[in-house]
C-alpha positions as CSV (number, residue, x, y, z in Angstrom):
1,M,26.5,35.6,-10.4
2,T,25.9,34.3,-6.9
3,T,23.9,31.2,-6.2
4,E,21.8,30.5,-3.2
5,P,22.6,27.4,-1.1
6,L,20.3,24.5,-1.8
7,D,17.8,24.4,1.1
8,M,16.3,20.9,1.3
9,D,14.0,19.5,4.0
10,E,15.0,16.2,5.5
11,P,13.3,13.2,3.9
12,H,11.3,12.5,7.1
13,E,9.9,16.0,7.0
14,V,8.9,15.6,3.4
15,I,7.3,12.2,4.1
16,A,5.5,13.6,7.2
17,A,4.0,16.4,5.1
18,A,2.9,14.0,2.4
19,D,1.3,11.8,5.0
20,K,-0.5,14.8,6.6
21,Y,-1.9,15.6,3.1
22,S,-3.0,12.1,2.6
23,V,-4.7,11.9,6.0
24,A,-6.4,15.3,5.5
25,L,-7.7,14.3,2.0
26,T,-9.0,10.9,3.4
27,R,-10.8,12.6,6.3
28,L,-12.3,15.1,4.0
29,G,-13.5,12.2,1.7
30,G,-15.1,10.5,4.7
31,Q,-17.0,13.7,5.6
32,V,-18.2,14.0,2.0
33,E,-19.3,10.4,2.0
34,R,-21.3,10.9,5.2
35,I,-23.0,13.9,3.6
36,T,-23.8,12.2,0.3
37,R,-25.0,9.0,2.0
38,D,-28.2,10.9,3.0
39,F,-28.4,12.8,-0.3
40,V,-31.5,11.1,-1.7
41,V,-34.9,12.3,-2.9
42,P,-37.2,12.0,0.1
43,R,-39.9,10.1,-1.8
44,R,-40.4,8.4,-5.0
45,P,-41.1,11.0,-7.8
46,Q,-44.9,11.4,-8.2
47,A,-45.1,14.0,-10.9
48,K,-43.5,13.7,-14.3
49,V,-41.5,16.8,-13.7
50,E,-40.0,15.2,-10.5
51,Q,-38.5,12.3,-12.4
52,P,-35.6,14.2,-14.0
53,L,-34.8,15.8,-10.7
54,A,-34.6,12.3,-9.0
55,A,-32.4,11.0,-11.8
56,F,-30.1,14.0,-11.6
57,T,-29.9,13.6,-7.8
58,K,-28.9,10.0,-8.2
59,W,-26.3,10.9,-10.9
60,M,-24.9,13.6,-8.7
61,K,-24.5,11.4,-5.7
62,T,-22.8,8.7,-7.8
63,A,-20.4,11.2,-9.4
64,I,-19.4,12.7,-6.0
65,E,-18.9,9.2,-4.5
66,S,-16.7,8.3,-7.5
67,K,-14.6,11.4,-7.1
68,V,-14.1,10.8,-3.4
69,K,-12.8,7.3,-4.1
70,T,-10.5,8.5,-6.9
71,N,-9.1,11.3,-4.7
72,G,-8.5,8.8,-1.8
73,R,-6.5,6.5,-4.1
74,G,-4.6,9.5,-5.4
75,A,-3.7,10.7,-1.9
76,D,-2.4,7.2,-1.1
77,V,-0.4,7.0,-4.3
78,T,1.0,10.5,-3.8
79,A,2.1,9.8,-0.3
80,Q,3.8,6.5,-1.3
81,H,5.5,8.1,-4.3
82,T,6.8,10.9,-2.1
83,R,8.1,8.4,0.4
84,T,9.9,6.4,-2.3
85,V,11.4,9.4,-4.0
86,S,12.5,11.1,-0.8
87,N,14.2,8.0,0.5
88,A,15.9,7.4,-2.8
89,F,17.1,11.0,-3.0
90,A,18.4,10.8,0.6
91,H,20.2,7.6,-0.2
92,Q,21.9,9.1,-3.3
93,D,22.7,12.2,-1.4
94,H,24.5,10.2,1.4
95,A,26.2,8.0,-1.2
96,G,27.5,11.1,-3.1
97,G,28.7,12.7,0.2
98,A,30.6,9.5,1.0
99,R,32.3,9.6,-2.4
100,I,33.3,13.2,-1.9
101,R,34.7,12.5,1.5
102,K,36.6,9.5,0.2
103,T,38.2,11.6,-2.6
104,E,39.2,14.3,-0.1
105,F,41.5,11.9,1.6
106,L,43.2,10.5,-1.5
């Protein structure tokens, strides 16, 4: 059985990708917020049949805004976690390599 060599990106490449993801999600959230800001019923409901529509519109706007905030926080947490794990992995990889080099000369 042959094994393929482990192909790993450098930590700075992984971190840069996570940061791009976070920025893209944040920008998308900003666009959605701008759209939903104007998402209102144009006038106060006059007819009884319009009242549920107005209430649903308000609920939908609130739900979308809540998801945008949740996604924004998730993007930040994901990027930070990726940064932490990538740096820790790189540190352990370098430390392990140093141990191997040290034992080669014993």
